Chimera marker file (.cmm) of the C-alpha trace (Angstrom):
<marker_set name="trace">
<marker id="1" x="15.971" y="1.810" z="3.777" r="1" g="1" b="0" radius="0.5"/>
<marker id="2" x="15.606" y="-1.451" z="1.887" r="1" g="1" b="0" radius="0.5"/>
<marker id="3" x="12.563" y="-3.195" z="3.341" r="1" g="1" b="0" radius="0.5"/>
<marker id="4" x="14.476" y="-6.477" z="3.209" r="1" g="1" b="0" radius="0.5"/>
<marker id="5" x="16.864" y="-5.195" z="5.894" r="1" g="1" b="0" radius="0.5"/>
<marker id="6" x="14.166" y="-3.929" z="8.243" r="1" g="1" b="0" radius="0.5"/>
<marker id="7" x="14.191" y="-6.616" z="10.921" r="1" g="1" b="0" radius="0.5"/>
<marker id="8" x="17.977" y="-6.725" z="11.064" r="1" g="1" b="0" radius="0.5"/>
<marker id="9" x="18.149" y="-2.950" z="11.402" r="1" g="1" b="0" radius="0.5"/>
<marker id="10" x="15.546" y="-3.009" z="14.192" r="1" g="1" b="0" radius="0.5"/>
<marker id="11" x="17.495" y="-5.644" z="16.090" r="1" g="1" b="0" radius="0.5"/>
<marker id="12" x="14.599" y="-8.106" z="16.166" r="1" g="1" b="0" radius="0.5"/>
<marker id="13" x="16.067" y="-11.418" z="17.276" r="1" g="1" b="0" radius="0.5"/>
<marker id="14" x="12.938" y="-13.051" z="18.715" r="1" g="1" b="0" radius="0.5"/>
<marker id="15" x="9.184" y="-12.943" z="18.369" r="1" g="1" b="0" radius="0.5"/>
<marker id="16" x="8.938" y="-11.041" z="21.681" r="1" g="1" b="0" radius="0.5"/>
<marker id="17" x="11.039" y="-8.330" z="20.075" r="1" g="1" b="0" radius="0.5"/>
<marker id="18" x="8.190" y="-7.566" z="17.669" r="1" g="1" b="0" radius="0.5"/>
<marker id="19" x="6.101" y="-6.197" z="20.551" r="1" g="1" b="0" radius="0.5"/>
<marker id="20" x="8.830" y="-3.751" z="21.499" r="1" g="1" b="0" radius="0.5"/>
<marker id="21" x="9.613" y="-2.162" z="18.150" r="1" g="1" b="0" radius="0.5"/>
<marker id="22" x="9.564" y="1.601" z="18.424" r="1" g="1" b="0" radius="0.5"/>
<marker id="23" x="6.445" y="2.887" z="16.588" r="1" g="1" b="0" radius="0.5"/>
<marker id="24" x="8.552" y="5.689" z="15.084" r="1" g="1" b="0" radius="0.5"/>
<marker id="25" x="10.721" y="3.097" z="13.323" r="1" g="1" b="0" radius="0.5"/>
<marker id="26" x="7.627" y="1.474" z="11.830" r="1" g="1" b="0" radius="0.5"/>
<marker id="27" x="6.414" y="4.902" z="10.698" r="1" g="1" b="0" radius="0.5"/>
<marker id="28" x="9.777" y="5.473" z="8.994" r="1" g="1" b="0" radius="0.5"/>
<marker id="29" x="9.429" y="2.144" z="7.191" r="1" g="1" b="0" radius="0.5"/>
<marker id="30" x="5.924" y="2.993" z="5.983" r="1" g="1" b="0" radius="0.5"/>
<marker id="31" x="6.982" y="6.457" z="4.825" r="1" g="1" b="0" radius="0.5"/>
<marker id="32" x="9.863" y="4.958" z="2.832" r="1" g="1" b="0" radius="0.5"/>
<marker id="33" x="7.586" y="2.650" z="0.822" r="1" g="1" b="0" radius="0.5"/>
<marker id="34" x="7.036" y="3.438" z="-2.822" r="1" g="1" b="0" radius="0.5"/>
<marker id="35" x="3.509" y="4.219" z="-3.998" r="1" g="1" b="0" radius="0.5"/>
<marker id="36" x="2.713" y="0.655" z="-5.142" r="1" g="1" b="0" radius="0.5"/>
<marker id="37" x="3.944" y="-0.866" z="-1.873" r="1" g="1" b="0" radius="0.5"/>
<marker id="38" x="1.969" y="1.663" z="0.155" r="1" g="1" b="0" radius="0.5"/>
<marker id="39" x="-1.216" y="1.041" z="-1.842" r="1" g="1" b="0" radius="0.5"/>
<marker id="40" x="-0.755" y="-2.715" z="-1.427" r="1" g="1" b="0" radius="0.5"/>
<marker id="41" x="-0.426" y="-2.228" z="2.332" r="1" g="1" b="0" radius="0.5"/>
<marker id="42" x="-3.523" y="-0.028" z="2.539" r="1" g="1" b="0" radius="0.5"/>
<marker id="43" x="-5.731" y="-2.162" z="0.286" r="1" g="1" b="0" radius="0.5"/>
<marker id="44" x="-4.720" y="-5.640" z="1.519" r="1" g="1" b="0" radius="0.5"/>
<marker id="45" x="-3.692" y="-4.707" z="5.062" r="1" g="1" b="0" radius="0.5"/>
<marker id="46" x="-0.284" y="-6.370" z="4.663" r="1" g="1" b="0" radius="0.5"/>
<marker id="47" x="3.013" y="-6.066" z="2.817" r="1" g="1" b="0" radius="0.5"/>
<marker id="48" x="5.806" y="-8.647" z="2.750" r="1" g="1" b="0" radius="0.5"/>
<marker id="49" x="9.014" y="-7.265" z="4.250" r="1" g="1" b="0" radius="0.5"/>
<marker id="50" x="11.356" y="-10.247" z="4.122" r="1" g="1" b="0" radius="0.5"/>
<marker id="51" x="11.850" y="-13.934" z="4.828" r="1" g="1" b="0" radius="0.5"/>
<marker id="52" x="13.810" y="-14.227" z="8.093" r="1" g="1" b="0" radius="0.5"/>
<marker id="53" x="15.105" y="-17.002" z="10.355" r="1" g="1" b="0" radius="0.5"/>
<marker id="54" x="15.096" y="-16.031" z="14.024" r="1" g="1" b="0" radius="0.5"/>
<marker id="55" x="17.413" y="-17.551" z="16.642" r="1" g="1" b="0" radius="0.5"/>
<marker id="56" x="16.498" y="-21.160" z="17.372" r="1" g="1" b="0" radius="0.5"/>
<marker id="57" x="14.181" y="-21.589" z="14.389" r="1" g="1" b="0" radius="0.5"/>
<marker id="58" x="14.724" y="-24.246" z="11.735" r="1" g="1" b="0" radius="0.5"/>
<marker id="59" x="13.579" y="-22.324" z="8.679" r="1" g="1" b="0" radius="0.5"/>
<marker id="60" x="12.869" y="-18.855" z="7.364" r="1" g="1" b="0" radius="0.5"/>
<marker id="61" x="9.364" y="-17.433" z="7.642" r="1" g="1" b="0" radius="0.5"/>
<marker id="62" x="7.794" y="-14.373" z="6.000" r="1" g="1" b="0" radius="0.5"/>
<marker id="63" x="7.509" y="-11.169" z="8.010" r="1" g="1" b="0" radius="0.5"/>
<marker id="64" x="4.946" y="-8.565" z="7.035" r="1" g="1" b="0" radius="0.5"/>
<marker id="65" x="4.053" y="-5.037" z="7.945" r="1" g="1" b="0" radius="0.5"/>
<marker id="66" x="0.339" y="-5.084" z="8.766" r="1" g="1" b="0" radius="0.5"/>
<marker id="67" x="-2.327" y="-2.503" z="9.559" r="1" g="1" b="0" radius="0.5"/>
<marker id="68" x="-3.996" y="-3.195" z="12.911" r="1" g="1" b="0" radius="0.5"/>
<marker id="69" x="-7.292" y="-1.385" z="13.567" r="1" g="1" b="0" radius="0.5"/>
<marker id="70" x="-6.220" y="-0.744" z="17.163" r="1" g="1" b="0" radius="0.5"/>
<marker id="71" x="-2.438" y="-0.243" z="17.033" r="1" g="1" b="0" radius="0.5"/>
<marker id="72" x="-1.822" y="1.027" z="13.501" r="1" g="1" b="0" radius="0.5"/>
<marker id="73" x="1.088" y="-0.389" z="11.516" r="1" g="1" b="0" radius="0.5"/>
<marker id="74" x="2.900" y="-3.343" z="13.120" r="1" g="1" b="0" radius="0.5"/>
<marker id="75" x="5.318" y="-6.080" z="12.061" r="1" g="1" b="0" radius="0.5"/>
<marker id="76" x="4.064" y="-9.658" z="12.229" r="1" g="1" b="0" radius="0.5"/>
<marker id="77" x="4.416" y="-13.138" z="10.770" r="1" g="1" b="0" radius="0.5"/>
<marker id="78" x="1.868" y="-15.870" z="9.918" r="1" g="1" b="0" radius="0.5"/>
<marker id="79" x="1.054" y="-17.884" z="13.019" r="1" g="1" b="0" radius="0.5"/>
<marker id="80" x="-1.116" y="-20.795" z="14.062" r="1" g="1" b="0" radius="0.5"/>
<marker id="81" x="-2.631" y="-23.478" z="11.868" r="1" g="1" b="0" radius="0.5"/>
<marker id="82" x="-4.551" y="-20.864" z="9.897" r="1" g="1" b="0" radius="0.5"/>
<marker id="83" x="-1.339" y="-18.866" z="9.276" r="1" g="1" b="0" radius="0.5"/>
<marker id="84" x="-3.046" y="-15.602" z="10.296" r="1" g="1" b="0" radius="0.5"/>
<marker id="85" x="-1.227" y="-12.293" z="10.610" r="1" g="1" b="0" radius="0.5"/>
<marker id="86" x="-1.959" y="-11.140" z="14.149" r="1" g="1" b="0" radius="0.5"/>
<marker id="87" x="-0.860" y="-7.854" z="15.663" r="1" g="1" b="0" radius="0.5"/>
<marker id="88" x="1.839" y="-8.590" z="18.291" r="1" g="1" b="0" radius="0.5"/>
<marker id="89" x="0.484" y="-5.854" z="20.579" r="1" g="1" b="0" radius="0.5"/>
<marker id="90" x="-3.052" y="-7.319" z="20.416" r="1" g="1" b="0" radius="0.5"/>
<marker id="91" x="-1.560" y="-10.728" z="21.252" r="1" g="1" b="0" radius="0.5"/>
<marker id="92" x="0.265" y="-9.261" z="24.262" r="1" g="1" b="0" radius="0.5"/>
<marker id="93" x="-2.908" y="-7.509" z="25.508" r="1" g="1" b="0" radius="0.5"/>
<marker id="94" x="-4.927" y="-10.704" z="25.119" r="1" g="1" b="0" radius="0.5"/>
<marker id="95" x="-2.368" y="-12.782" z="27.011" r="1" g="1" b="0" radius="0.5"/>
<marker id="96" x="-2.352" y="-10.243" z="29.868" r="1" g="1" b="0" radius="0.5"/>
<marker id="97" x="-6.166" y="-10.518" z="30.172" r="1" g="1" b="0" radius="0.5"/>
<marker id="98" x="-5.989" y="-14.318" z="30.438" r="1" g="1" b="0" radius="0.5"/>
<link id1="1" id2="2" r="1" g="1" b="0" radius="0.2"/>
<link id1="2" id2="3" r="1" g="1" b="0" radius="0.2"/>
<link id1="3" id2="4" r="1" g="1" b="0" radius="0.2"/>
<link id1="4" id2="5" r="1" g="1" b="0" radius="0.2"/>
<link id1="5" id2="6" r="1" g="1" b="0" radius="0.2"/>
<link id1="6" id2="7" r="1" g="1" b="0" radius="0.2"/>
<link id1="7" id2="8" r="1" g="1" b="0" radius="0.2"/>
<link id1="8" id2="9" r="1" g="1" b="0" radius="0.2"/>
<link id1="9" id2="10" r="1" g="1" b="0" radius="0.2"/>
<link id1="10" id2="11" r="1" g="1" b="0" radius="0.2"/>
<link id1="11" id2="12" r="1" g="1" b="0" radius="0.2"/>
<link id1="12" id2="13" r="1" g="1" b="0" radius="0.2"/>
<link id1="13" id2="14" r="1" g="1" b="0" radius="0.2"/>
<link id1="14" id2="15" r="1" g="1" b="0" radius="0.2"/>
<link id1="15" id2="16" r="1" g="1" b="0" radius="0.2"/>
<link id1="16" id2="17" r="1" g="1" b="0" radius="0.2"/>
<link id1="17" id2="18" r="1" g="1" b="0" radius="0.2"/>
<link id1="18" id2="19" r="1" g="1" b="0" radius="0.2"/>
<link id1="19" id2="20" r="1" g="1" b="0" radius="0.2"/>
<link id1="20" id2="21" r="1" g="1" b="0" radius="0.2"/>
<link id1="21" id2="22" r="1" g="1" b="0" radius="0.2"/>
<link id1="22" id2="23" r="1" g="1" b="0" radius="0.2"/>
<link id1="23" id2="24" r="1" g="1" b="0" radius="0.2"/>
<link id1="24" id2="25" r="1" g="1" b="0" radius="0.2"/>
<link id1="25" id2="26" r="1" g="1" b="0" radius="0.2"/>
<link id1="26" id2="27" r="1" g="1" b="0" radius="0.2"/>
<link id1="27" id2="28" r="1" g="1" b="0" radius="0.2"/>
<link id1="28" id2="29" r="1" g="1" b="0" radius="0.2"/>
<link id1="29" id2="30" r="1" g="1" b="0" radius="0.2"/>
<link id1="30" id2="31" r="1" g="1" b="0" radius="0.2"/>
<link id1="31" id2="32" r="1" g="1" b="0" radius="0.2"/>
<link id1="32" id2="33" r="1" g="1" b="0" radius="0.2"/>
<link id1="33" id2="34" r="1" g="1" b="0" radius="0.2"/>
<link id1="34" id2="35" r="1" g="1" b="0" radius="0.2"/>
<link id1="35" id2="36" r="1" g="1" b="0" radius="0.2"/>
<link id1="36" id2="37" r="1" g="1" b="0" radius="0.2"/>
<link id1="37" id2="38" r="1" g="1" b="0" radius="0.2"/>
<link id1="38" id2="39" r="1" g="1" b="0" radius="0.2"/>
<link id1="39" id2="40" r="1" g="1" b="0" radius="0.2"/>
<link id1="40" id2="41" r="1" g="1" b="0" radius="0.2"/>
<link id1="41" id2="42" r="1" g="1" b="0" radius="0.2"/>
<link id1="42" id2="43" r="1" g="1" b="0" radius="0.2"/>
<link id1="43" id2="44" r="1" g="1" b="0" radius="0.2"/>
<link id1="44" id2="45" r="1" g="1" b="0" radius="0.2"/>
<link id1="45" id2="46" r="1" g="1" b="0" radius="0.2"/>
<link id1="46" id2="47" r="1" g="1" b="0" radius="0.2"/>
<link id1="47" id2="48" r="1" g="1" b="0" radius="0.2"/>
<link id1="48" id2="49" r="1" g="1" b="0" radius="0.2"/>
<link id1="49" id2="50" r="1" g="1" b="0" radius="0.2"/>
<link id1="50" id2="51" r="1" g="1" b="0" radius="0.2"/>
<link id1="51" id2="52" r="1" g="1" b="0" radius="0.2"/>
<link id1="52" id2="53" r="1" g="1" b="0" radius="0.2"/>
<link id1="53" id2="54" r="1" g="1" b="0" radius="0.2"/>
<link id1="54" id2="55" r="1" g="1" b="0" radius="0.2"/>
<link id1="55" id2="56" r="1" g="1" b="0" radius="0.2"/>
<link id1="56" id2="57" r="1" g="1" b="0" radius="0.2"/>
<link id1="57" id2="58" r="1" g="1" b="0" radius="0.2"/>
<link id1="58" id2="59" r="1" g="1" b="0" radius="0.2"/>
<link id1="59" id2="60" r="1" g="1" b="0" radius="0.2"/>
<link id1="60" id2="61" r="1" g="1" b="0" radius="0.2"/>
<link id1="61" id2="62" r="1" g="1" b="0" radius="0.2"/>
<link id1="62" id2="63" r="1" g="1" b="0" radius="0.2"/>
<link id1="63" id2="64" r="1" g="1" b="0" radius="0.2"/>
<link id1="64" id2="65" r="1" g="1" b="0" radius="0.2"/>
<link id1="65" id2="66" r="1" g="1" b="0" radius="0.2"/>
<link id1="66" id2="67" r="1" g="1" b="0" radius="0.2"/>
<link id1="67" id2="68" r="1" g="1" b="0" radius="0.2"/>
<link id1="68" id2="69" r="1" g="1" b="0" radius="0.2"/>
<link id1="69" id2="70" r="1" g="1" b="0" radius="0.2"/>
<link id1="70" id2="71" r="1" g="1" b="0" radius="0.2"/>
<link id1="71" id2="72" r="1" g="1" b="0" radius="0.2"/>
<link id1="72" id2="73" r="1" g="1" b="0" radius="0.2"/>
<link id1="73" id2="74" r="1" g="1" b="0" radius="0.2"/>
<link id1="74" id2="75" r="1" g="1" b="0" radius="0.2"/>
<link id1="75" id2="76" r="1" g="1" b="0" radius="0.2"/>
<link id1="76" id2="77" r="1" g="1" b="0" radius="0.2"/>
<link id1="77" id2="78" r="1" g="1" b="0" radius="0.2"/>
<link id1="78" id2="79" r="1" g="1" b="0" radius="0.2"/>
<link id1="79" id2="80" r="1" g="1" b="0" radius="0.2"/>
<link id1="80" id2="81" r="1" g="1" b="0" radius="0.2"/>
<link id1="81" id2="82" r="1" g="1" b="0" radius="0.2"/>
<link id1="82" id2="83" r="1" g="1" b="0" radius="0.2"/>
<link id1="83" id2="84" r="1" g="1" b="0" radius="0.2"/>
<link id1="84" id2="85" r="1" g="1" b="0" radius="0.2"/>
<link id1="85" id2="86" r="1" g="1" b="0" radius="0.2"/>
<link id1="86" id2="87" r="1" g="1" b="0" radius="0.2"/>
<link id1="87" id2="88" r="1" g="1" b="0" radius="0.2"/>
<link id1="88" id2="89" r="1" g="1" b="0" radius="0.2"/>
<link id1="89" id2="90" r="1" g="1" b="0" radius="0.2"/>
<link id1="90" id2="91" r="1" g="1" b="0" radius="0.2"/>
<link id1="91" id2="92" r="1" g="1" b="0" radius="0.2"/>
<link id1="92" id2="93" r="1" g="1" b="0" radius="0.2"/>
<link id1="93" id2="94" r="1" g="1" b="0" radius="0.2"/>
<link id1="94" id2="95" r="1" g="1" b="0" radius="0.2"/>
<link id1="95" id2="96" r="1" g="1" b="0" radius="0.2"/>
<link id1="96" id2="97" r="1" g="1" b="0" radius="0.2"/>
<link id1="97" id2="98" r="1" g="1" b="0" radius="0.2"/>
</marker_set>
């Protein structure tokens, strides 16, 4: 699978959809990476998948596959003023605690 078609193939239409991606699909994406992409992901903790515009947004933003210490590989995008890549499942757990 071309990593540039990942979000479309997963049916992600909103940010909330990132929290509900089947972990098996993410595992398939990681296993389909070439050696250089995989090493980049392991060493830096992130790998650019594609620039995507979700419904209602005004511009495209980069989406990455990231390695979360708690939840393993996840798909995320830079958020907040610091443009950090935050695991969507960690974000959901934090919002539930508040």
